[in-house]
ZABA-378971 format. One line per field, with one value per atom (N, C-alpha, C, O, CB): residue in one letter; atom name; residue number from 1; x negated, y negated, z. Coordinates in Angstrom, 3 decimals, decimal comma. Atoms other than C-alpha are relative to their C-alpha. Glycine has a CB too. Layout:
BEGIN
rest = [A	...] $
atom = [CA	...] $
nr = [NUM	...] $
px = [X	...] $
py = [Y	...] $
pz = [Z	...] $
// end
This chain:
BEGIN
rest = [M	M	M	M	M	K	K	K	K	K	K	K	K	K	K	L	L	L	L	L	A	A	A	A	A	D	D	D	D	D	Y	Y	Y	Y	Y	G	G	G	G	G	F	F	F	F	F	D	D	D	D	D	D	D	D	D	D	H	H	H	H	H	P	P	P	P	P	A	A	A	A	A	T	T	T	T	T	D	D	D	D	D	P	P	P	P	P	E	E	E	E	E	R	R	R	R	R	A	A	A	A	A	Q	Q	Q	Q	Q	L	L	L	L	L	A	A	A	A	A	W	W	W	W	W	A	A	A	A	A	V	V	V	V	V	A	A	A	A	A	A	A	A	A	A	L	L	L	L	L	D	D	D	D	D	D	D	D	D	D	C	C	C	C	C	E	E	E	E	E	E	E	E	E	E	C	C	C	C	C	D	D	D	D	D	D	D	D	D	D	L	L	L	L	L	R	R	R	R	R	V	V	V	V	V	E	E	E	E	E	L	L	L	L	L	T	T	T	T	T	V	V	V	V	V	E	E	E	E	E	E	E	E	E	E	A	A	A	A	A	G	G	G	G	G	R	R	R	R	R	P	P	P	P	P	G	G	G	G	G	A	A	A	A	A	G	G	G	G	G	L	L	L	L	L	V	V	V	V	V	G	G	G	G	G	H	H	H	H	H	L	L	L	L	L	A	A	A	A	A	P	P	P	P	P	D	D	D	D	D	S	S	S	S	S	A	A	A	A	A	R	R	R	R	R	R	R	R	R	R	L	L	L	L	L	R	R	R	R	R	A	A	A	A	A	A	A	A	A	A	L	L	L	L	L	A	A	A	A	A	T	T	T	T	T	A	A	A	A	A	L	L	L	L	L	R	R	R	R	R	E	E	E	E	E	L	L	L	L	L	G	G	G	G	G	E	E	E	E	E	D	D	D	D	D	P	P	P	P	P	G	G	G	G	G	R	R	R	R	R] $
atom = [N	CA	C	O	CB	N	CA	C	O	CB	N	CA	C	O	CB	N	CA	C	O	CB	N	CA	C	O	CB	N	CA	C	O	CB	N	CA	C	O	CB	N	CA	C	O	CB	N	CA	C	O	CB	N	CA	C	O	CB	N	CA	C	O	CB	N	CA	C	O	CB	N	CA	C	O	CB	N	CA	C	O	CB	N	CA	C	O	CB	N	CA	C	O	CB	N	CA	C	O	CB	N	CA	C	O	CB	N	CA	C	O	CB	N	CA	C	O	CB	N	CA	C	O	CB	N	CA	C	O	CB	N	CA	C	O	CB	N	CA	C	O	CB	N	CA	C	O	CB	N	CA	C	O	CB	N	CA	C	O	CB	N	CA	C	O	CB	N	CA	C	O	CB	N	CA	C	O	CB	N	CA	C	O	CB	N	CA	C	O	CB	N	CA	C	O	CB	N	CA	C	O	CB	N	CA	C	O	CB	N	CA	C	O	CB	N	CA	C	O	CB	N	CA	C	O	CB	N	CA	C	O	CB	N	CA	C	O	CB	N	CA	C	O	CB	N	CA	C	O	CB	N	CA	C	O	CB	N	CA	C	O	CB	N	CA	C	O	CB	N	CA	C	O	CB	N	CA	C	O	CB	N	CA	C	O	CB	N	CA	C	O	CB	N	CA	C	O	CB	N	CA	C	O	CB	N	CA	C	O	CB	N	CA	C	O	CB	N	CA	C	O	CB	N	CA	C	O	CB	N	CA	C	O	CB	N	CA	C	O	CB	N	CA	C	O	CB	N	CA	C	O	CB	N	CA	C	O	CB	N	CA	C	O	CB	N	CA	C	O	CB	N	CA	C	O	CB	N	CA	C	O	CB	N	CA	C	O	CB	N	CA	C	O	CB	N	CA	C	O	CB	N	CA	C	O	CB	N	CA	C	O	CB	N	CA	C	O	CB	N	CA	C	O	CB	N	CA	C	O	CB	N	CA	C	O	CB	N	CA	C	O	CB	N	CA	C	O	CB	N	CA	C	O	CB	N	CA	C	O	CB	N	CA	C	O	CB	N	CA	C	O	CB	N	CA	C	O	CB	N	CA	C	O	CB	N	CA	C	O	CB	N	CA	C	O	CB] $
nr = [1	1	1	1	1	2	2	2	2	2	3	3	3	3	3	4	4	4	4	4	5	5	5	5	5	6	6	6	6	6	7	7	7	7	7	8	8	8	8	8	9	9	9	9	9	10	10	10	10	10	11	11	11	11	11	12	12	12	12	12	13	13	13	13	13	14	14	14	14	14	15	15	15	15	15	16	16	16	16	16	17	17	17	17	17	18	18	18	18	18	19	19	19	19	19	20	20	20	20	20	21	21	21	21	21	22	22	22	22	22	23	23	23	23	23	24	24	24	24	24	25	25	25	25	25	26	26	26	26	26	27	27	27	27	27	28	28	28	28	28	29	29	29	29	29	30	30	30	30	30	31	31	31	31	31	32	32	32	32	32	33	33	33	33	33	34	34	34	34	34	35	35	35	35	35	36	36	36	36	36	37	37	37	37	37	38	38	38	38	38	39	39	39	39	39	40	40	40	40	40	41	41	41	41	41	42	42	42	42	42	43	43	43	43	43	44	44	44	44	44	45	45	45	45	45	46	46	46	46	46	47	47	47	47	47	48	48	48	48	48	49	49	49	49	49	50	50	50	50	50	51	51	51	51	51	52	52	52	52	52	53	53	53	53	53	54	54	54	54	54	55	55	55	55	55	56	56	56	56	56	57	57	57	57	57	58	58	58	58	58	59	59	59	59	59	60	60	60	60	60	61	61	61	61	61	62	62	62	62	62	63	63	63	63	63	64	64	64	64	64	65	65	65	65	65	66	66	66	66	66	67	67	67	67	67	68	68	68	68	68	69	69	69	69	69	70	70	70	70	70	71	71	71	71	71	72	72	72	72	72	73	73	73	73	73	74	74	74	74	74	75	75	75	75	75	76	76	76	76	76	77	77	77	77	77	78	78	78	78	78	79	79	79	79	79	80	80	80	80	80	81	81	81	81	81	82	82	82	82	82	83	83	83	83	83] $
px = [-0,401	-14,609	0,792	1,986	0,054	-1,165	-13,201	-1,019	-2,221	0,496	0,847	-13,357	1,612	2,794	-1,022	-0,970	-11,675	0,957	0,442	-1,207	-0,413	-8,696	0,077	-0,170	1,512	-0,312	-7,967	0,369	1,353	0,775	-0,223	-7,969	0,284	0,215	-1,103	-0,515	-6,791	0,930	1,160	0,663	-0,483	-4,793	1,602	1,797	-1,113	-1,149	-0,936	0,246	-0,839	0,636	-0,308	0,292	0,792	1,654	0,545	-0,661	1,282	-0,746	-1,939	-0,213	1,143	-0,195	-0,441	0,258	0,295	0,695	-3,081	0,099	-0,663	-1,313	-0,247	-2,036	1,570	2,013	-0,188	-1,599	1,674	-0,606	-1,502	1,233	-0,181	1,681	0,532	0,293	0,427	-1,183	4,436	-0,492	-0,372	1,756	0,416	2,818	-1,624	-2,295	1,043	1,467	-0,744	0,225	1,056	-1,240	0,845	-2,242	-0,612	-1,556	-1,301	0,234	-2,707	-0,528	-0,295	1,357	1,674	-5,753	0,390	0,479	-2,464	-0,211	-4,905	-0,832	-1,345	1,044	0,774	-6,682	0,458	1,295	-1,417	-0,762	-6,084	-1,156	-2,182	0,908	1,359	-8,370	0,887	1,847	-1,592	0,263	-8,717	-0,320	-1,544	-0,559	0,896	-9,654	0,496	1,668	0,059	0,091	-10,262	-0,920	-1,317	-1,051	0,763	-12,008	0,624	-0,019	-1,712	-0,650	-9,212	0,393	1,523	1,284	-0,270	-9,815	1,316	1,796	-0,480	-1,719	-6,466	0,898	1,940	0,658	-1,005	-4,668	-0,190	0,775	-0,008	-0,056	-6,284	0,685	1,857	1,156	-0,669	-4,965	-0,704	-1,317	1,861	0,367	-5,704	1,023	2,244	-0,611	-0,937	-4,452	-0,081	-0,900	-0,303	-0,138	-3,660	-0,859	-0,090	1,862	-0,071	-5,264	0,703	0,580	-1,582	-0,291	-3,587	-0,420	0,262	2,044	0,551	-5,234	0,971	0,865	-2,338	-0,294	-3,322	-0,597	-0,792	1,543	0,638	-4,872	0,035	0,406	-1,579	0,065	-5,058	-0,853	-1,909	-0,377	1,696	-7,359	-0,962	-0,709	-0,336	1,360	-10,494	-0,406	-1,409	0,567	0,484	-10,363	-0,035	0,691	1,037	0,454	-11,646	0,200	0,126	-1,535	0,191	-11,402	0,981	0,494	-0,969	-1,116	-8,445	1,650	2,514	-0,367	-1,278	-5,430	0,174	-0,568	0,584	-0,643	-3,354	-0,517	-0,862	1,416	0,309	-4,307	0,781	1,064	-2,037	-1,290	-2,109	-0,382	-0,612	1,703	0,346	-2,877	1,088	1,513	-1,358	-1,430	0,096	-0,606	-1,768	0,572	0,417	0,174	0,789	1,946	0,122	-0,832	1,295	1,331	1,696	-0,041	-1,573	4,731	0,433	1,641	0,751	-0,674	4,995	-0,829	-0,331	-0,127	0,523	2,301	0,914	0,927	-1,252	-0,965	4,979	0,916	0,818	0,537	-0,745	7,583	-0,006	0,932	0,001	0,135	6,123	-0,060	0,176	-1,253	0,500	5,176	1,527	1,653	-0,958	-1,397	8,920	0,576	1,150	0,989	-0,632	10,005	-0,574	-0,047	-0,042	0,631	7,730	0,365	0,661	-1,294	-0,850	8,907	1,662	1,895	-0,011	-0,671	12,306	0,467	1,348	0,176	-0,209	11,949	-0,176	0,614	-0,826	0,611	10,041	1,425	1,908	-1,512	-1,606	13,518	0,791	1,241	0,733	-0,864	15,187	-0,109	0,874	-0,824	0,836	12,917	0,227	0,147	-1,388	-0,389	13,905	-1,414	-1,613	0,472	1,526	10,366	-0,135	0,651	-1,270	0,291	9,020	-1,149	-2,374	-0,379	1,068	7,577	-1,375	-2,336	0,567	0,783	5,508	-0,692	-1,455	0,449	1,113	3,581	-1,284	-2,125	0,873] $
py = [-0,403	-1,526	0,422	0,344	-0,585	-0,429	-0,049	-0,823	-1,077	2,045	0,144	-1,364	0,414	0,105	-1,721	-0,288	0,295	-1,376	-2,449	0,482	1,179	-1,922	0,804	0,183	-0,845	-0,716	1,050	1,061	1,334	-0,442	-1,505	4,641	0,102	-0,637	0,897	-0,667	6,609	1,286	1,791	-0,950	-1,166	9,617	-0,410	-1,320	0,857	0,118	10,081	0,159	0,527	0,923	-0,366	10,524	1,137	1,258	-0,954	-1,463	14,005	0,953	1,195	0,989	-1,040	16,365	1,071	1,889	0,692	-0,969	18,192	1,355	2,167	-0,386	-1,179	21,153	0,898	1,959	-0,502	-0,559	21,483	1,001	0,550	-1,380	-0,769	24,792	0,390	1,369	0,173	-0,452	24,129	-1,235	-1,216	0,112	0,615	20,899	-0,623	-0,629	-1,062	0,032	19,769	-1,304	-1,968	0,589	1,660	16,441	-0,617	-0,027	0,012	0,478	14,247	-1,688	-2,692	0,262	1,480	11,470	-0,635	0,210	0,615	0,959	8,750	-1,090	-1,558	-0,318	1,248	5,934	-0,795	-0,478	0,397	1,675	2,565	-0,619	-0,761	-1,257	0,930	0,631	-0,441	0,000	1,046	0,561	-1,795	0,201	0,085	-0,543	-0,704	-0,645	-0,757	-1,072	1,622	1,073	-2,749	0,687	0,120	-1,627	-0,572	-0,245	1,586	2,603	0,078	-1,538	2,670	0,169	0,032	0,422	-0,121	3,341	-0,020	-0,799	0,792	-0,855	5,297	-1,199	-1,330	2,162	0,975	2,203	-1,051	-1,659	-0,377	1,561	-0,851	-0,421	-0,123	-0,131	1,246	-2,887	0,251	1,217	0,159	-0,738	-3,270	0,759	0,605	-1,053	-0,733	-0,913	-0,353	-1,176	1,620	-0,477	-0,222	1,649	2,539	0,028	-1,702	3,374	0,508	0,164	0,504	-0,418	5,152	1,550	2,126	-0,151	-1,563	8,945	0,567	0,068	-0,013	-1,182	11,558	0,952	1,443	0,501	-1,878	14,577	0,784	0,092	0,194	-1,024	17,126	-0,503	-0,862	1,483	0,329	16,113	0,945	2,141	-1,036	-1,314	17,992	0,593	1,284	1,576	-0,587	18,766	-1,179	-1,079	1,304	1,122	15,547	0,353	1,568	-0,340	-0,552	15,677	0,980	1,567	0,301	-1,018	18,008	-0,132	0,740	0,905	0,215	15,977	-0,840	-0,751	-0,657	0,590	13,618	-1,276	-1,715	0,022	1,949	9,793	-0,426	-0,007	-0,542	0,628	7,938	-1,548	-2,317	0,062	1,862	4,191	-0,684	-0,622	-0,458	0,988	1,735	-1,047	-1,437	-0,551	1,025	-0,871	-1,026	-0,700	0,089	0,698	-4,105	-0,029	-0,063	-0,833	-0,179	-3,940	1,174	1,295	-0,351	-1,187	-0,432	0,130	0,734	1,579	0,146	-1,103	-1,064	-0,847	-0,325	0,453	-3,870	1,082	1,672	-1,048	-0,733	-1,689	0,874	0,784	0,494	-0,777	1,048	-0,961	-0,451	0,874	0,514	-1,996	-0,120	0,283	-1,356	0,556	-3,085	1,419	1,524	-0,900	-1,205	0,512	1,014	2,008	0,843	-0,290	1,202	-0,855	-0,360	-0,040	0,582	-2,111	0,572	0,661	-1,022	-0,277	-0,906	1,380	1,616	-0,243	-1,097	2,177	-0,479	-0,184	1,148	0,481	0,277	-0,732	-0,477	-1,233	0,413	-1,707	0,532	0,165	0,438	-1,843	1,706	0,293	0,391	1,588	-0,238	2,407	-0,847	-0,395	-0,190	0,748	-0,815	-0,787	-1,971	0,694	1,288	-2,303	-1,412	-1,924	0,839	1,312	-5,296	-0,074	-0,096	-0,969	-0,349	-5,048	-0,511	0,072	-0,479	0,930	-7,980	0,134	-0,826	-1,223	-0,054	-6,993	0,978	1,108	0,705] $
pz = [-1,541	-1,523	0,541	0,251	0,670	-0,829	0,887	1,272	1,344	0,087	-1,111	4,578	0,753	0,603	0,294	-1,414	7,685	0,642	0,956	1,395	-0,967	9,409	1,260	2,294	-0,378	-1,328	12,112	0,056	-0,632	0,685	-0,390	13,364	1,254	2,236	-0,221	-1,093	15,464	-0,140	-1,239	0,672	-0,236	16,909	0,686	1,491	0,967	-0,046	17,045	1,617	2,067	-0,971	-1,310	20,733	0,325	1,195	0,534	-0,330	20,481	1,378	1,195	-1,561	-0,228	22,989	-0,932	-1,530	1,079	0,668	21,373	0,597	0,071	-0,096	-0,715	23,590	-0,213	0,228	1,472	0,574	21,838	-1,022	-1,735	-0,904	0,361	20,253	-1,551	-2,258	0,830	0,830	17,603	-0,834	-2,059	0,702	1,108	16,496	0,000	1,031	-0,198	-0,376	15,662	0,057	-0,563	-0,936	-0,197	16,784	-1,117	-1,644	1,003	1,213	14,000	0,036	0,708	-0,792	-0,557	13,438	-1,271	-2,162	0,048	0,747	11,055	-0,002	1,015	0,176	0,403	9,370	-1,262	-2,107	-0,238	0,683	7,506	-0,404	0,261	1,234	0,938	4,966	-1,073	-1,704	-0,783	1,607	2,358	-1,207	-1,149	-0,124	0,928	-0,944	-1,042	-1,245	-0,154	1,356	-4,006	-1,523	-2,540	0,664	1,169	-6,306	-0,418	-0,677	0,474	0,630	-7,312	-1,328	-1,795	0,646	1,116	-10,449	-0,913	-1,736	-0,044	0,708	-11,574	0,657	0,014	0,891	-0,419	-9,393	-0,745	-1,208	1,365	1,218	-11,627	1,315	1,090	-2,013	-1,240	-8,190	1,268	1,721	0,431	-1,391	-5,034	1,084	1,047	0,807	-0,513	-2,443	1,808	2,218	-0,529	-1,322	1,433	-0,172	-0,536	0,472	-0,606	1,994	1,435	2,610	0,245	-1,831	4,652	0,004	-0,844	0,672	-0,097	5,254	1,680	2,801	0,213	-1,245	7,846	-0,528	-1,639	0,417	-0,235	8,880	1,194	2,142	-0,183	-1,318	11,586	0,696	0,174	-0,156	-0,063	13,856	0,378	0,524	0,949	-0,077	14,430	-1,429	-1,606	0,975	1,250	10,635	-1,271	-2,260	-0,368	0,438	9,096	-1,653	-1,833	0,608	0,820	5,371	-0,431	-1,398	0,191	0,131	5,008	0,201	0,294	0,880	0,252	4,988	-1,361	-2,339	1,197	1,055	2,716	-0,041	1,056	0,078	0,214	1,670	-1,314	-2,436	-0,375	0,959	0,010	-0,274	0,659	0,907	0,176	-1,601	-0,592	-1,746	-1,099	-0,218	-0,822	-0,757	-0,644	1,756	0,620	-3,183	0,692	0,959	-1,448	-0,924	-1,122	0,546	1,721	-0,298	-0,172	-1,273	0,246	0,450	-1,067	-0,820	-0,161	1,476	2,426	-0,956	-0,896	2,273	1,112	2,323	-0,495	-0,660	3,350	0,260	1,336	-0,617	-0,226	2,935	1,264	2,056	-0,935	-0,918	5,396	1,532	2,627	-0,410	-1,024	7,741	0,744	1,901	-0,314	-0,453	8,411	0,413	1,497	-1,309	-0,514	8,590	1,447	1,945	-1,267	-1,081	11,438	1,184	2,272	-0,279	-0,669	12,948	0,537	1,742	-0,759	-0,275	12,718	1,075	1,901	-0,888	-1,357	14,629	1,035	1,931	0,157	-1,355	17,302	0,651	1,754	-0,242	-0,003	17,093	1,026	2,111	-1,240	-0,392	17,757	1,340	2,074	-0,767	-1,246	20,763	1,269	2,411	-0,358	-0,904	22,525	-0,227	0,047	1,429	0,275	21,664	-0,933	-1,729	-0,805	0,679	20,364	-1,130	-1,011	1,094	1,328	16,842	-0,178	-0,681	-1,257	0,394	16,897	1,015	1,119	-0,335	-1,412	20,214	-0,225	0,665	1,518] $
// end
């Protein structure tokens, strides 16, 4: 089973010649044979180039660590990470 949680694009301008705009997707995954466990799948790729990106399979502890890192970065910006 693979169930999409959410997807979107980063907020960098698509017109920047120095950096590509990114697309991301997050899904719950329970059929990774090599992982032999439940995973959160994180896909990051250049916008407009589906299938050419990177896919990570995060164990629940790794997914929580990523969530904590994002919350820390939001707090550094003066934002409420729980919003």
